ChimeraX commands (.cxc) that place a marker at each C-alpha (Angstrom):
marker #1 position -5.08,6.95,9.88 radius 0.5
marker #1 position -2.87,9.19,11.33 radius 0.5
marker #1 position 0.72,9.89,10.12 radius 0.5
marker #1 position 3.48,8.48,12.50 radius 0.5
marker #1 position 5.87,11.12,11.50 radius 0.5
marker #1 position 3.71,14.26,11.76 radius 0.5
marker #1 position 0.39,13.30,13.04 radius 0.5
marker #1 position -1.21,14.27,9.71 radius 0.5
marker #1 position -4.35,13.06,7.96 radius 0.5
marker #1 position -3.10,10.15,5.35 radius 0.5
marker #1 position -5.00,8.85,2.55 radius 0.5
marker #1 position -4.81,5.52,0.47 radius 0.5
marker #1 position -2.97,5.88,-2.81 radius 0.5
marker #1 position -2.80,3.48,-5.76 radius 0.5
marker #1 position 0.64,3.25,-7.08 radius 0.5
marker #1 position 2.75,0.72,-9.29 radius 0.5
marker #1 position 6.23,-0.80,-9.31 radius 0.5
marker #1 position 6.97,-1.54,-13.00 radius 0.5
marker #1 position 3.76,-3.73,-13.81 radius 0.5
marker #1 position 2.71,-4.55,-10.11 radius 0.5
marker #1 position 0.08,-2.22,-8.55 radius 0.5
marker #1 position -0.30,-1.74,-5.18 radius 0.5
marker #1 position -1.81,0.51,-2.18 radius 0.5
marker #1 position 0.30,2.75,-0.04 radius 0.5
marker #1 position -0.89,5.21,2.69 radius 0.5
marker #1 position 0.40,8.86,1.75 radius 0.5
marker #1 position 0.51,11.64,4.26 radius 0.5
marker #1 position -1.22,14.77,3.15 radius 0.5
marker #1 position 1.11,17.06,5.31 radius 0.5
marker #1 position 4.48,15.91,5.20 radius 0.5
marker #1 position 4.50,13.28,2.45 radius 0.5
marker #1 position 5.62,10.33,4.32 radius 0.5
marker #1 position 4.77,6.94,2.60 radius 0.5
marker #1 position 3.68,3.73,4.34 radius 0.5
marker #1 position 2.99,0.34,2.72 radius 0.5
marker #1 position 3.08,-3.21,4.02 radius 0.5
marker #1 position 6.84,-3.73,3.17 radius 0.5
marker #1 position 7.44,-0.80,5.31 radius 0.5
marker #1 position 5.32,-1.90,8.21 radius 0.5
marker #1 position 6.73,-5.53,8.11 radius 0.5
marker #1 position 10.39,-3.99,8.07 radius 0.5
marker #1 position 9.60,-1.73,11.14 radius 0.5
marker #1 position 8.18,-4.53,13.03 radius 0.5
marker #1 position 11.35,-6.86,12.44 radius 0.5
marker #1 position 13.83,-4.13,13.46 radius 0.5
marker #1 position 14.91,-3.79,16.89 radius 0.5
marker #1 position 14.43,-0.10,18.73 radius 0.5
marker #1 position 17.28,2.19,18.47 radius 0.5
marker #1 position 17.49,2.74,22.07 radius 0.5
marker #1 position 16.14,1.63,25.01 radius 0.5
marker #1 position 13.76,3.58,27.26 radius 0.5
marker #1 position 15.22,5.48,30.27 radius 0.5
marker #1 position 14.65,3.26,33.80 radius 0.5
marker #1 position 14.39,-0.01,31.72 radius 0.5
marker #1 position 16.65,-2.49,33.32 radius 0.5
marker link #1:1,2 radius 0.2
marker link #1:2,3 radius 0.2
marker link #1:3,4 radius 0.2
marker link #1:4,5 radius 0.2
marker link #1:5,6 radius 0.2
marker link #1:6,7 radius 0.2
marker link #1:7,8 radius 0.2
marker link #1:8,9 radius 0.2
marker link #1:9,10 radius 0.2
marker link #1:10,11 radius 0.2
marker link #1:11,12 radius 0.2
marker link #1:12,13 radius 0.2
marker link #1:13,14 radius 0.2
marker link #1:14,15 radius 0.2
marker link #1:15,16 radius 0.2
marker link #1:16,17 radius 0.2
marker link #1:17,18 radius 0.2
marker link #1:18,19 radius 0.2
marker link #1:19,20 radius 0.2
marker link #1:20,21 radius 0.2
marker link #1:21,22 radius 0.2
marker link #1:22,23 radius 0.2
marker link #1:23,24 radius 0.2
marker link #1:24,25 radius 0.2
marker link #1:25,26 radius 0.2
marker link #1:26,27 radius 0.2
marker link #1:27,28 radius 0.2
marker link #1:28,29 radius 0.2
marker link #1:29,30 radius 0.2
marker link #1:30,31 radius 0.2
marker link #1:31,32 radius 0.2
marker link #1:32,33 radius 0.2
marker link #1:33,34 radius 0.2
marker link #1:34,35 radius 0.2
marker link #1:35,36 radius 0.2
marker link #1:36,37 radius 0.2
marker link #1:37,38 radius 0.2
marker link #1:38,39 radius 0.2
marker link #1:39,40 radius 0.2
marker link #1:40,41 radius 0.2
marker link #1:41,42 radius 0.2
marker link #1:42,43 radius 0.2
marker link #1:43,44 radius 0.2
marker link #1:44,45 radius 0.2
marker link #1:45,46 radius 0.2
marker link #1:46,47 radius 0.2
marker link #1:47,48 radius 0.2
marker link #1:48,49 radius 0.2
marker link #1:49,50 radius 0.2
marker link #1:50,51 radius 0.2
marker link #1:51,52 radius 0.2
marker link #1:52,53 radius 0.2
marker link #1:53,54 radius 0.2
marker link #1:54,55 radius 0.2
view
């Protein structure tokens, strides 16, 4: 998987939140972390701006 921030290589890392373990994608270059909750929230949010020329 490529990092959406820097296009770098991402790897799966197992982390835990208190006692609940889960897996996240972690970027080797910039350190960005992406998990299922982040992906779901990004899909729900609307774009910050409209592309030029779309009317």
